[in-house]
Rosetta silent file (secondary structure, phi, psi, omega in degrees, C-alpha in Angstrom):
SEQUENCE: MNWLAIFFFVVAVVYLVAYFVEMPIFYEGNQKTRFFIDKLGKKGYKLLLLAFAGIFLVLAFIFK
SCORE:     score description
SCORE:     0.000 S_00000001
   1 L     0.000  136.884 -179.576  153.252  -88.716  163.630 S_00000001
   2 L   -67.547  145.839 -178.808  153.747  -85.235  164.988 S_00000001
   3 H   -64.638  -30.361  178.444  156.320  -84.776  167.778 S_00000001
   4 H   -69.208  -37.496  176.510  153.664  -83.070  169.911 S_00000001
   5 H   -64.669  -41.335  178.276  151.375  -86.075  169.597 S_00000001
   6 H   -64.014  -43.121  178.066  154.195  -88.388  170.650 S_00000001
   7 H   -59.927  -48.375 -179.742  154.941  -86.147  173.672 S_00000001
   8 H   -62.088  -37.978  179.060  151.260  -86.114  174.740 S_00000001
   9 H   -66.616  -41.763  179.019  151.070  -89.894  174.335 S_00000001
  10 H   -64.193  -42.085  178.797  154.188  -90.457  176.470 S_00000001
  11 H   -63.149  -43.345  178.632  152.838  -88.140  179.178 S_00000001
  12 H   -61.008  -41.649  179.424  149.509  -90.024  179.111 S_00000001
  13 H   -64.083  -40.195  178.088  151.313  -93.357  179.469 S_00000001
  14 H   -61.842  -44.428  179.237  153.277  -92.014  182.451 S_00000001
  15 H   -65.296  -38.783  177.742  150.034  -90.909  184.118 S_00000001
  16 H   -66.138  -39.971  176.882  148.410  -94.273  183.445 S_00000001
  17 H   -64.198  -40.278  178.278  151.401  -96.122  184.900 S_00000001
  18 H   -64.853  -34.482  178.632  151.222  -93.831  187.966 S_00000001
  19 H   -66.479  -45.909 -175.037  147.500  -94.609  188.265 S_00000001
  20 H   -84.720  -32.158 -170.575  147.948  -98.374  188.182 S_00000001
  21 H  -110.105    0.212  178.223  151.392  -98.856  189.789 S_00000001
  22 L    44.691   63.631  177.644  151.485  -96.068  192.441 S_00000001
  23 L   -65.234  138.678 -176.581  154.979  -94.767  191.670 S_00000001
  24 H   -60.570  -32.399 -178.380  156.496  -93.010  194.699 S_00000001
  25 H   -68.495  -26.170  177.933  157.247  -89.779  192.838 S_00000001
  26 H   -89.625   -2.938 -176.961  153.529  -89.390  192.092 S_00000001
  27 L  -124.836  -59.106 -174.348  152.434  -90.133  195.661 S_00000001
  28 L  -110.431  -14.483 -171.363  154.900  -89.451  198.504 S_00000001
  29 L   -81.161   -4.455 -171.644  157.939  -87.913  196.793 S_00000001
  30 L  -135.216  138.630 -179.219  156.502  -84.488  196.144 S_00000001
  31 H   -71.133  -31.615  177.990  154.933  -81.908  198.512 S_00000001
  32 H   -65.272  -39.505  179.451  152.400  -80.825  195.898 S_00000001
  33 H   -71.896  -34.971  175.004  151.120  -84.356  195.519 S_00000001
  34 H   -61.701  -37.659  178.400  150.898  -84.762  199.281 S_00000001
  35 H   -64.475  -45.216  178.992  148.799  -81.578  199.330 S_00000001
  36 H   -64.012  -40.000  178.885  146.481  -82.960  196.612 S_00000001
  37 H   -65.718  -40.883  176.561  146.162  -86.295  198.424 S_00000001
  38 H   -61.271  -41.257 -177.307  145.328  -84.471  201.669 S_00000001
  39 H   -80.275  -42.888 -175.041  142.634  -82.352  199.949 S_00000001
  40 H   -95.208  -21.332 -170.723  141.171  -84.912  197.528 S_00000001
  41 H    85.262  164.313 -176.282  141.884  -88.174  199.266 S_00000001
  42 H   -68.962  -37.755 -179.834  143.730  -91.023  197.611 S_00000001
  43 H   -66.123  -43.713  178.544  140.720  -92.113  195.527 S_00000001
  44 H   -64.154  -38.831  176.855  140.166  -88.567  194.270 S_00000001
  45 H   -64.963  -41.501  178.277  143.839  -88.153  193.441 S_00000001
  46 H   -64.541  -35.699  176.011  143.831  -91.387  191.505 S_00000001
  47 H   -68.139  -34.932  175.708  140.782  -90.182  189.552 S_00000001
  48 H   -64.666  -41.949  176.172  142.668  -86.930  188.819 S_00000001
  49 H   -61.202  -42.626 -179.697  145.581  -88.926  187.429 S_00000001
  50 H   -65.890  -38.995  177.987  143.183  -90.944  185.272 S_00000001
  51 H   -65.048  -41.822  177.275  141.517  -87.738  184.032 S_00000001
  52 H   -63.136  -39.207  178.570  144.880  -86.234  183.121 S_00000001
  53 H   -63.505  -42.596  179.493  145.810  -89.427  181.258 S_00000001
  54 H   -64.348  -42.876  178.174  142.547  -89.276  179.354 S_00000001
  55 H   -60.508  -46.419 -178.828  143.048  -85.589  178.452 S_00000001
  56 H   -69.368  -30.874  174.871  146.552  -86.216  177.192 S_00000001
  57 H   -67.515  -39.945  176.293  145.429  -89.243  175.174 S_00000001
  58 H   -63.455  -42.151  177.211  142.737  -87.127  173.520 S_00000001
  59 H   -62.744  -40.315  176.997  145.305  -84.408  172.782 S_00000001
  60 H   -61.712  -38.111  178.656  147.659  -86.990  171.290 S_00000001
  61 H   -69.854  -37.584  178.831  144.868  -88.221  169.036 S_00000001
  62 H   -66.436  -40.487 -177.218  143.984  -84.660  167.956 S_00000001
  63 L   -85.347    2.472 -177.532  147.589  -83.799  167.105 S_00000001
  64 L   -61.817    0.000    0.000  148.168  -87.122  165.321 S_00000001
C-alpha cells in the first residue's frame, strides 16, 4: 500500500472519529472551528466533517 494512501486513510479515520465522538479539538479548541460552527451550525459542521472523511477515503482508495 502506498504511503499516501495510508496517510489519507488515517486522516479519514480521524475525521470520522471527530464526527461520531465530538473531540474537543474539532469543536471548541480552535478558533477556526468555532467560526465554521457559527456560520454553518453544528449540524452543517458535522456534515462537513463527514464530507471530508468521505473525500479522504476516496483518495485513499484511488492511491491504493
